[in-house]
Structure formats: structure tokens, C-alpha cells
C-alpha positions as CSV (number, residue, x, y, z in Angstrom):
1,X,0.0,0.0,0.0
2,X,1.6,3.3,-1.1
3,X,1.7,6.5,1.0
4,X,-1.4,8.1,-0.6
5,X,-3.4,4.9,-0.2
6,X,-2.8,4.9,3.5
7,X,-4.4,8.3,4.1
8,X,-8.0,7.0,4.5
9,X,-6.8,4.4,6.9
10,X,-4.7,7.0,8.8
11,X,-7.6,9.4,9.2
12,X,-9.7,6.6,10.8
13,X,-6.8,5.5,13.0
14,X,-6.4,9.1,14.2
15,X,-10.0,9.2,15.5
16,X,-9.3,6.0,17.5
17,X,-5.7,6.7,18.6
18,X,-5.2,6.7,22.4
19,X,-1.5,6.9,22.8
20,X,1.1,9.4,21.8
21,X,3.0,6.7,20.0
22,X,-0.1,5.9,17.9
23,X,-0.6,9.6,17.1
24,X,3.1,10.0,16.1
25,X,2.9,7.1,13.8
26,X,-0.2,8.5,12.1
27,X,1.5,11.9,11.8
28,X,4.5,10.3,10.1
29,X,2.3,8.4,7.6
30,X,0.5,11.6,6.7
31,X,3.9,13.5,6.4
32,X,5.3,10.8,4.1
33,X,2.2,11.1,1.9
34,X,2.4,14.8,1.8
35,X,6.1,14.7,0.8
36,X,5.3,12.1,-1.9
37,X,2.4,14.1,-3.3
38,X,4.6,17.2,-3.5
39,X,7.6,15.4,-5.1
40,X,5.4,13.5,-7.6
41,X,3.5,16.7,-8.5
42,X,0.2,15.2,-7.8
43,X,-1.3,18.6,-7.1
44,X,-2.0,20.8,-4.1
45,X,-5.3,19.1,-3.4
46,X,-3.7,15.7,-2.8
47,X,-0.8,17.4,-0.9
48,X,-3.3,19.2,1.4
49,X,-5.2,16.1,2.1
50,X,-2.2,14.5,3.6
51,X,-1.2,17.9,5.3
52,X,-4.6,18.1,6.9
53,X,-4.3,14.7,8.6
54,X,-0.8,15.7,9.7
55,X,-2.1,18.9,11.3
56,X,-4.9,17.1,13.0
57,X,-2.4,14.6,14.4
58,X,-0.2,17.4,15.7
59,X,-3.0,19.1,17.4
60,X,-4.0,15.8,19.1
61,X,-0.4,15.3,20.1
62,X,-0.3,18.7,21.5
63,X,-3.4,18.2,23.6
64,X,-1.9,15.0,25.0
65,X,1.5,16.6,25.7
66,X,-0.2,19.4,27.5
67,X,-1.9,16.9,29.9
68,X,1.3,15.0,30.6
69,X,3.2,15.7,33.8
70,X,6.6,17.3,33.4
71,X,8.9,14.4,32.6
72,X,12.3,13.8,34.1
73,X,13.0,10.5,32.3
74,X,14.6,7.3,33.4
75,X,14.1,5.6,36.9
76,X,14.6,7.3,40.2
77,X,15.0,5.5,43.5
78,X,13.8,6.3,47.0
79,X,14.2,4.5,50.3
80,X,11.4,2.4,51.9
81,X,10.4,3.5,55.3
82,X,12.5,0.8,56.8
83,X,15.5,2.1,54.9
84,X,16.3,-1.5,53.9
85,X,15.6,-1.5,50.3
86,X,15.5,0.9,47.3
87,X,12.6,0.7,45.0
88,X,12.5,2.2,41.5
89,X,10.0,4.9,40.8
90,X,9.1,5.1,37.1
91,X,8.6,8.5,35.9
92,X,7.3,9.8,32.5
93,X,9.9,9.8,29.7
94,X,11.4,13.0,28.5
95,X,10.6,14.5,25.2
96,X,13.9,13.2,23.8
97,X,13.2,9.7,24.9
98,X,9.9,9.6,23.0
99,X,11.5,11.2,19.9
100,X,10.0,14.7,20.1
101,X,12.1,17.9,20.0
102,X,11.2,20.7,22.6
103,X,10.5,23.2,19.8
104,X,8.2,20.7,18.1
105,X,6.4,20.0,21.4
106,X,5.9,23.7,22.0
107,X,4.6,24.3,18.5
108,X,2.1,21.4,18.8
109,X,0.9,22.5,22.2
110,X,0.4,26.0,20.8
111,X,-1.6,24.9,17.8
112,X,-3.6,22.6,20.1
113,X,-4.9,25.8,21.8
114,X,-6.5,27.1,18.7
115,X,-10.3,26.8,19.2
116,X,-11.9,24.1,17.1
117,X,-13.9,26.6,15.1
118,X,-10.8,28.7,14.3
119,X,-8.8,25.6,13.2
120,X,-11.6,24.5,10.9
121,X,-11.8,28.0,9.6
122,X,-8.1,27.9,8.7
123,X,-8.4,24.5,7.0
124,X,-11.4,25.6,4.9
125,X,-10.2,29.0,4.0
126,X,-6.7,27.9,3.1
127,X,-8.1,25.2,0.8
128,X,-10.5,27.6,-0.9
129,X,-7.8,30.1,-1.5
130,X,-5.7,27.4,-3.1
131,X,-2.9,27.8,-0.5
132,X,-0.8,25.2,1.2
133,X,-1.8,23.8,4.6
134,X,1.1,24.1,7.0
135,X,1.9,23.7,10.7
136,X,3.4,27.2,10.5
137,X,0.1,28.5,9.2
138,X,-1.9,27.1,12.1
139,X,0.8,28.3,14.7
140,X,0.7,31.8,13.3
141,X,-3.1,31.9,13.5
142,X,-3.0,30.9,17.1
143,X,-0.4,33.4,18.0
144,X,-2.6,36.1,16.4
145,X,-5.6,34.9,18.4
146,X,-3.5,35.2,21.6
147,X,-2.5,38.8,20.5
148,X,-6.1,39.6,19.8
149,X,-7.3,38.3,23.3
150,X,-4.4,40.1,25.1
151,X,-5.1,43.4,23.5
152,X,-8.9,43.1,23.7
153,X,-8.4,42.9,27.4
154,X,-6.1,45.9,27.4
155,X,-8.6,47.8,25.2
156,X,-11.4,47.0,27.6
157,X,-9.5,49.1,30.2
158,X,-11.4,52.3,30.9
159,X,-9.8,55.6,29.9
160,X,-8.2,57.5,32.8
161,X,-10.4,59.6,35.0
162,X,-10.1,63.4,34.9
163,X,-10.3,66.0,32.2
164,X,-7.8,66.8,29.5
165,X,-7.5,69.9,27.3
166,X,-5.0,68.4,24.9
167,X,-5.7,64.9,23.4
168,X,-3.4,63.3,20.9
169,X,-4.5,60.0,19.2
170,X,-3.2,57.6,16.6
171,X,-6.0,54.9,16.4
172,X,-5.2,51.5,14.9
173,X,-7.7,52.0,11.9
174,X,-9.1,48.9,10.3
175,X,-9.1,48.9,6.5
176,X,-11.6,47.1,4.5
177,X,-10.3,47.5,1.0
178,X,-8.3,44.8,-0.9
179,X,-5.4,47.3,-1.1
180,X,-5.2,47.5,2.7
181,X,-6.5,44.0,3.3
182,X,-5.0,40.8,4.7
183,X,-1.3,41.8,4.1
184,X,-1.7,45.2,5.7
185,X,-3.6,43.8,8.7
186,X,-1.1,41.1,9.2
187,X,1.7,43.7,9.4
188,X,-0.3,45.6,12.0
189,X,-0.7,42.4,14.0
190,X,2.9,41.7,13.9
191,X,3.5,45.1,15.6
192,X,1.3,43.9,18.5
193,X,-1.2,46.6,17.8
194,X,-4.5,45.0,16.5
195,X,-6.9,47.1,14.5
196,X,-10.3,48.6,15.6
197,X,-13.3,49.2,13.6
198,X,-14.6,52.8,13.1
199,X,-17.5,52.0,15.6
200,X,-15.1,50.7,18.2
201,X,-13.0,53.9,17.9
202,X,-16.1,56.1,18.0
203,X,-17.5,54.3,21.1
204,X,-14.5,55.2,23.2
205,X,-15.7,57.7,25.8
206,X,-13.2,60.4,24.8
207,X,-16.0,62.9,25.0
208,X,-16.2,62.3,28.8
209,X,-12.5,63.0,29.4
210,X,-12.2,66.1,27.2
211,X,-12.4,69.4,29.0
212,X,-15.0,71.9,28.0
213,X,-12.3,73.8,26.1
214,X,-10.0,71.2,24.5
215,X,-8.1,70.4,21.4
216,X,-7.8,67.1,19.5
217,X,-4.9,66.0,17.3
218,X,-6.1,63.0,15.3
219,X,-4.0,60.9,12.9
220,X,-5.7,59.7,9.7
221,X,-4.8,58.3,6.4
222,X,-6.3,59.2,2.9
223,X,-8.5,56.2,2.5
224,X,-10.1,56.8,6.0
225,X,-10.2,60.6,5.9
226,X,-14.1,60.7,5.6
227,X,-14.5,58.2,8.5
228,X,-12.1,60.2,10.6
229,X,-14.6,63.0,10.7
230,X,-17.1,60.6,12.1
231,X,-14.7,59.9,15.0
232,X,-14.1,63.6,15.5
233,X,-17.8,64.2,15.8
234,X,-18.4,61.2,18.1
235,X,-15.7,62.4,20.4
236,X,-17.4,65.9,20.7
237,X,-15.0,67.9,18.5
238,X,-15.2,70.1,15.5
239,X,-12.7,70.0,12.7
240,X,-10.5,73.1,12.3
241,X,-7.2,72.4,10.3
242,X,-4.6,69.8,9.5
243,X,-1.0,69.0,9.2
244,X,0.5,66.8,6.5
245,X,3.3,64.4,7.2
246,X,5.4,63.9,4.1
247,X,7.0,60.5,4.7
248,X,9.5,61.0,1.8
249,X,9.4,57.3,0.9
250,X,6.5,56.1,-1.3
251,X,3.9,53.4,-0.9
252,X,2.1,52.3,-4.0
253,X,-1.6,53.1,-4.0
254,X,-4.5,52.7,-6.4
255,X,-4.5,56.2,-7.7
256,X,-1.2,57.7,-6.7
257,X,2.1,57.0,-5.0
258,X,1.1,57.6,-1.3
259,X,3.7,59.3,0.9
260,X,1.7,61.2,3.4
261,X,-0.6,61.0,6.4
262,X,-2.8,63.7,8.0
263,X,-2.8,65.0,11.5
264,X,-6.2,66.5,11.9
265,X,-6.8,69.4,14.3
266,X,-10.2,69.7,16.0
267,X,-11.5,71.7,19.0
268,X,-14.2,71.6,21.6
269,X,-15.4,74.9,23.0
270,X,-12.9,77.7,22.4
271,X,-9.3,76.6,22.6
272,X,-6.9,78.5,20.4
273,X,-3.1,78.0,20.8
274,X,-1.7,79.9,23.8
275,X,-0.5,83.4,23.2
276,X,3.2,84.2,23.7
277,X,5.2,87.4,23.8
278,X,5.8,88.7,20.3
279,X,4.6,86.8,17.2
280,X,4.0,83.1,17.7
281,X,5.8,80.6,15.4
282,X,3.5,79.4,12.6
283,X,4.7,75.8,11.7
284,X,4.6,74.7,8.2
285,X,1.4,72.6,7.5
286,X,3.7,70.1,5.6
287,X,6.4,68.3,7.6
288,X,8.8,66.3,5.5
289,X,10.2,63.6,7.8
290,X,11.3,60.2,6.5
291,X,9.2,57.4,7.9
292,X,10.6,55.0,10.4
293,X,9.1,51.7,11.7
294,X,5.5,50.8,10.8
295,X,2.9,53.2,12.3
296,X,5.4,55.2,14.4
297,X,4.9,58.9,14.2
298,X,7.7,61.4,14.2
299,X,8.5,63.1,17.5
300,X,8.3,66.4,15.7
301,X,4.6,66.5,15.8
302,X,4.5,66.1,19.6
303,X,6.9,69.0,19.8
304,X,4.6,71.1,17.7
305,X,1.6,70.3,19.9
306,X,3.6,71.1,23.1
307,X,4.7,74.4,21.7
308,X,1.1,75.4,20.7
309,X,-0.3,74.2,24.1
310,X,2.5,74.3,26.7
311,X,0.3,74.3,29.8
312,X,-2.7,72.2,28.9
313,X,-3.2,68.8,30.7
314,X,-2.2,66.3,28.0
315,X,-3.1,62.7,27.2
316,X,-2.0,60.5,24.4
317,X,-4.3,57.7,23.3
318,X,-3.1,54.5,21.7
319,X,0.4,55.4,23.0
320,X,3.4,53.2,22.2
321,X,5.6,54.6,25.0
322,X,5.6,57.0,27.9
323,X,6.4,60.7,27.3
324,X,7.3,63.4,29.8
325,X,4.4,65.7,30.6
326,X,1.8,63.3,29.1
327,X,-0.5,60.8,30.5
328,X,-0.8,57.8,28.2
329,X,-3.4,55.1,27.5
330,X,-2.6,52.3,25.0
331,X,-2.3,48.7,23.9
332,X,1.4,48.4,24.5
333,X,3.6,48.5,27.5
334,X,3.2,52.1,28.6
């Protein structure tokens, strides 16, 4: 019976498997069939049929490994109460003794944590898209799930109490276009800053922490510019002006080569920049500063805000790091 012919049998064996050795054997059969299908160029459908059984075996192995007591391997001895004899105490084997590498065991236990519905979603979506089923794909999906859960918990934290006259915000906008679709969102996730929908951003109670006279500086990109005004209104502000960050480096867009973002200025009540002796500095509305890491904004804009409003009580929303003179609220370690 060749490798591919064993797949149907292996699938049934996996359902009935009770021991780690049985699961490992089934996993090896499926991997052999996957390698054969790839080498013989039998098509991605046959290759994925074997890969799916392999993934299911690895998940089952991960579940079993997670339940096993921490193994020390070998036999250990202790004295009987009389002190006359030594009896062997058999302990679970180490990973090496059962032929599993530590990194492999960690990966399998990680993909075993992926909820069943999410795992089935990965299998179904990957097949429909004509992509290859891989252990790395399931592992990556679970890590993203962990990031989502972690930051959802952080995002659920209430905004600080008190009133602020200067609010600076760089929301993790969620894009819905193909241009800013899966690849863009994956990049955002890799920065450990998951996206939020427009409604989620609007529903933050920024209106409650804004002073009666306050200013909002809100980052927005061209595709989401109309929706950013919805956020401004939901937070209780009125649009007044904008700065443009010229990133110098280009990103390819649908209609042009995109190299800018907007910093929108909106106010609540009456809150013009503070008067100074002599003529105040008027900053250029376009600031050309080469972009750095993904999503990080130049410090120059914070300096502009601090110059315009030196004494206002300030808060930065969706902050990446602490800043002197600012209170911060965000999804990262601040």
C-alpha cells in the first residue's frame, strides 16, 4: 500500500488513537504522503489532504502533551520507610526519549490551543484560497488569536479619569479594501497593535475625558479621511485644520504613490493656541520627515503640539511609549 493509499486508513486511525506513539505514527504516515504528493507533483489538493491529517495529528499530540506531567526521564530511587531497600519509581519519559524535540512539542501544544472553530476555519479558508496547509500557518493563526485576546483585554480598560485639554490620538484604523486587506492587517498584528473598527473607535468615551475647552490632534490616512470626521464628531469635537506628514518614501496606492498622512486638528469649545510674547511661530502645515518603523509617528509633531499648548493637561491615546508631561493610554507597555 503506497503513501497516498494509507491516508484514508490513517484518518480513521487518528480518531481512534489513544496513545502518543499511535498519534506520532499516524502523523509520520501523513507527512510521508504529503512529501510524496509534493515530489510527484500530484497537485495541491492531494498534498493538502495529507497535510490536513498531519495537522490534526499534531493538534491531538499537542493536547496529549499538555496533559502529561513534566517528565524527568529514566528511573529514580527512594528508600522504603524501613531504609532496607531501594525501589525504582518510574517517571514519564522525557521528550527526547519519545523522539520529540522541545520546539516541536511547544509548537504542537500551541496549535492545540487554537479553538476548534478557528482551526476548521483555517483549513477551509486555506483550501478555498488554493494555499498550502502548514503547521506554521496554524501556529501563526493561534499566536494572532493570543494577541487579539491580550489586546482586547487591554482595550477594555477604561480611559483614565479626569479632564484633559490636549488629546493626541493615533487609532489603529481597520481597513476594508483589498489594497489594505490581509497583508496590511497582518503587518499591524505583527506590531502587536491590533486594529479597531470605526464604531469601536467612536465608542471610546473620549467625550467624557475632554475638557469643555479642548483640542484634539487625530492621525488619519487618505482612505479613511471621511470616516475620521465621524470619529471627531463622536468624540465631541469640530474639525479646524490639518498638518500633512510627508514621509518622503513612497507606498504604491490605487490612484497615486502615497507618501503622506494627515494630523487633523479639532477643537471643543474655544481653545486656540496659547498666546506668547511677540509673534508666535507658525509651523509649516507640511512636515517632510522620513518614515521609520511601521505606524510610528515622528516626535516632531508632539513638539509642535507642546509648543502650541505648553500648559494644557495632555493625554496620548493608543500610545506606544511614555512621554514626559503626558498621561498615556494604549495597548502596548506604557
